[in-house]
C-alpha positions in Angstrom: 0.0 0.0 0.0 1.7 3.2 -1.2 1.3 6.3 0.9 -0.6 9.3 -0.5 2.6 11.4 -0.3 5.4 9.5 -2.0 8.8 10.1 -0.6 10.5 13.1 -2.2 13.4 12.2 -4.5 16.9 13.3 -3.3 18.2 13.3 -6.9 17.6 11.9 -10.4 20.4 10.4 -12.5 20.1 9.9 -16.2 17.9 11.4 -19.0 16.0 8.3 -20.3 12.2 8.1 -20.8 11.9 5.2 -18.4 12.6 5.5 -14.7 12.7 3.5 -11.5 12.9 4.4 -7.8 15.8 3.2 -5.6 16.1 3.8 -1.8 19.5 3.8 -0.1 21.7 5.9 2.1 25.5 6.2 1.9 26.0 5.0 -1.6 23.8 7.9 -2.7 25.5 10.4 -0.3 28.9 9.5 -1.5 28.2 9.6 -5.3 28.4 5.9 -6.2 24.8 5.8 -7.1 25.2 8.6 -9.5 28.1 6.8 -11.3 26.1 3.6 -11.6 22.9 5.3 -12.5 24.4 7.4 -15.3 26.2 4.4 -16.8 23.0 2.4 -16.7 21.0 5.2 -18.3 23.5 5.1 -21.3 22.7 1.5 -21.8 19.0 1.3 -21.0 17.6 4.9 -21.3 16.2 4.7 -17.7 16.5 7.4 -15.1 17.4 6.4 -11.5 15.3 8.2 -8.9 17.1 8.2 -5.6 15.1 8.2 -2.4 17.4 8.9 0.5 16.9 6.5 3.3 18.9 4.3 5.7 18.7 0.6 5.5 15.7 0.2 7.9 13.7 3.0 6.2 14.6 1.6 2.7 13.3 -1.8 3.7 10.0 -0.3 4.8 9.7 1.7 1.6 10.2 -1.6 -0.4 7.7 -3.4 1.8 5.1 -0.7 1.3 5.8 -0.7 -2.5 6.9 2.9 -2.6 10.2 2.1 -4.4 11.1 -0.5 -7.0 14.4 -1.5 -5.4 16.8 -0.9 -2.5 20.5 -1.2 -1.6 21.0 -2.0 2.0 23.5 -3.4 4.5 21.3 -5.3 7.0 21.7 -9.1 6.3 19.3 -10.3 9.1 16.5 -7.9 8.0 17.1 -8.9 4.3 16.8 -12.6 5.2 13.4 -11.9 6.9 12.2 -9.8 4.0 12.9 -12.6 1.6 11.3 -15.2 3.9 8.2 -13.0 4.2 8.0 -12.7 0.4 8.0 -8.9 -0.1 11.5 -8.7 -1.5 13.2 -10.6 -4.4 16.3 -10.8 -6.5 18.8 -10.5 -3.6 22.1 -9.7 -5.1 25.4 -9.1 -3.3 26.9 -6.0 -4.8 29.9 -5.0 -2.6 31.1 -4.1 0.8 32.9 -1.6 3.0 33.7 -1.9 6.7 33.0 0.0 9.9 35.7 2.0 11.7 35.3 3.2 15.3 36.7 6.8 15.2 37.1 9.1 18.2 39.1 11.9 19.7 42.9 11.8 19.4 43.4 11.5 23.2 41.3 8.3 23.2 40.2 8.6 26.7 38.5 5.2 26.6 41.7 3.6 25.3 39.9 1.6 22.6 43.2 1.4 20.6 43.9 -1.6 22.8 40.5 -3.3 22.2 40.4 -6.9 21.1 37.1 -6.6 19.2 34.4 -4.1 18.4 32.4 -5.3 21.4 35.5 -4.8 23.6 35.9 -1.2 22.2 32.3 -0.4 23.0 32.7 -1.8 26.6 35.7 0.4 27.1 33.7 3.5 25.9 30.7 2.7 28.2 33.0 2.1 31.2 34.7 5.4 30.6 31.3 7.1 30.0 33.0 8.8 27.0 30.8 10.6 24.6 29.4 8.3 21.9 27.3 9.3 18.9 24.5 6.9 17.8 22.5 7.5 14.7 19.5 5.9 16.5 17.6 5.8 13.2 17.2 2.0 12.6 19.6 2.3 9.7 22.0 -0.6 8.9 24.6 1.2 10.8 22.4 1.6 13.9 21.4 -2.0 13.7 25.0 -3.1 13.6 25.8 -0.7 16.5 23.0 -2.3 18.6 24.3 -5.8 17.7 27.7 -4.8 19.1 26.3 -3.4 22.3 24.4 -6.7 22.7 27.7 -8.6 22.2 29.2 -6.4 24.9 26.2 -7.2 27.2 25.6 -3.5 27.6 22.5 -1.3 27.3 23.9 2.1 26.4 22.2 4.9 28.3 23.1 8.2 30.0 24.3 11.6 29.1 27.4 10.2 27.3 25.2 8.4 24.8 24.1 11.0 22.2 21.5 10.1 19.5 21.3 12.1 16.3 18.5 10.5 14.3 20.5 11.5 11.3 22.4 10.2 8.4 26.1 9.1 8.4 27.8 12.3 7.2 25.8 14.5 9.6 26.4 12.2 12.5 30.2 12.1 11.8 30.2 15.9 11.8 28.4 15.9 15.1 30.9 13.4 16.6 33.7 15.7 15.7 31.9 18.7 17.3 31.3 16.7 20.5 34.7 15.1 20.6 32.8 11.8 20.7 33.4 8.2 19.5 31.4 7.1 16.5 31.1 4.1 14.2 31.4 5.3 10.6 31.6 3.2 7.5 34.9 3.3 5.8 33.5 4.8 2.6 32.2 7.9 4.4 35.4 8.2 6.3 37.6 8.2 3.1 35.3 10.7 1.4 34.3 12.9 4.3 37.0 12.8 7.0 37.8 16.5 6.4 34.5 17.4 8.1 35.7 15.6 11.3 39.1 17.2 12.0 38.9 16.2 15.7 38.6 12.5 15.1 41.0 9.7 14.0 40.5 6.0 13.4 41.0 4.2 16.7 39.7 0.7 16.0 39.2 -1.4 12.9 39.7 -5.0 11.8 37.0 -7.0 13.5 35.4 -9.2 10.8 32.0 -8.5 12.5 32.5 -4.9 11.4 32.6 -5.8 7.7 29.6 -4.4 5.9 28.0 -6.3 3.0 25.6 -4.6 0.7 22.7 -6.3 -1.0 20.4 -5.1 -3.7 16.7 -6.2 -3.5 13.7 -5.6 -5.8 10.0 -5.6 -5.2 8.2 -8.8 -6.3 7.1 -9.1 -9.9 4.0 -6.9 -10.5 4.3 -5.1 -7.1 5.5 -1.8 -8.5 5.2 -0.1 -11.8 8.9 -0.1 -12.7 10.1 -3.2 -10.9 11.4 -4.9 -14.1 13.6 -1.9 -14.9 15.0 -2.0 -11.4 15.8 -5.7 -11.8 17.8 -4.8 -15.0 19.7 -2.3 -12.9 20.5 -4.9 -10.3 21.8 -7.1 -13.1 23.9 -4.2 -14.4 25.4 -3.5 -11.0 26.3 -7.2 -10.7 27.8 -7.3 -14.2 31.5 -6.8 -15.0 30.8 -3.2 -16.0 28.9 -2.4 -12.8 31.5 -4.2 -10.5 34.3 -2.3 -12.2 32.6 1.0 -11.4 32.2 -0.1 -7.7 35.8 -1.4 -7.2 37.3 1.7 -8.8 34.9 4.4 -7.4 36.8 7.0 -5.5 40.3 6.0 -6.6 41.0 9.1 -8.7 39.7 11.6 -6.2 40.7 10.0 -2.9 43.7 7.8 -3.9 41.8 4.7 -2.7 38.4 3.1 -3.5 35.4 3.7 -1.3 34.0 0.2 -1.8 35.1 -3.4 -2.3 33.4 -5.4 -5.0 31.1 -8.4 -4.6 33.8 -11.0 -5.1 35.6 -9.5 -2.1 32.4 -9.1 -0.1 31.4 -12.7 -0.6 33.9 -14.0 2.0 32.1 -11.9 4.7 28.5 -13.0 4.1 26.9 -14.3 7.2 
């Protein structure tokens, strides 16, 4: 059941006569979606209409048939969506990873942590400022999974919730001299907005972030079949080359790993 007021597009990529709606967060914020959408438009003459939403909100938009497809990093929620029957065509498209960044003095001493959960436990024990997106995004869901692993319910004045997207939350963390879990792609592209922060913990396999593309079921949305073609394009050699090279020329390193790399971290 689509809502009466469809979600406002954040951007439209391409000039084609056909179109499809795609909901995602960081891949749109960081420009990857534009690169993929414009390349697809040249092949298929179809405009990509980007609806800006984190993974949780994107899944809801697909469930409510307000978008034709989504790109998300929330494996458990994706598994449930497939089991419930309102999502199809699951395709692994790539990955990045989470870094825990924080103030240079590292008051919680998370540099010595043995895992992401250990880092979180040190932050909670020190009652050091920590920024949470708190928005049911894939990042927020992963954050809550890590608190659960640490057997901690985060609460108190040190635990600051933004209800905002990745870039805005990273900027807030820098302003508050707080710890924050950012995806590596955002850090590479946007670290200049967070001059007070440095990477303090990385490397836990649990912090690797796999991205899936999903489409609405056949017949559920008007342009679902075009969206499926886009998913196939993203998974193709051309699409995967765009993903694995995206960011290299501007940032001297890619923002994402491709599906072949991501496959080893699927859980």
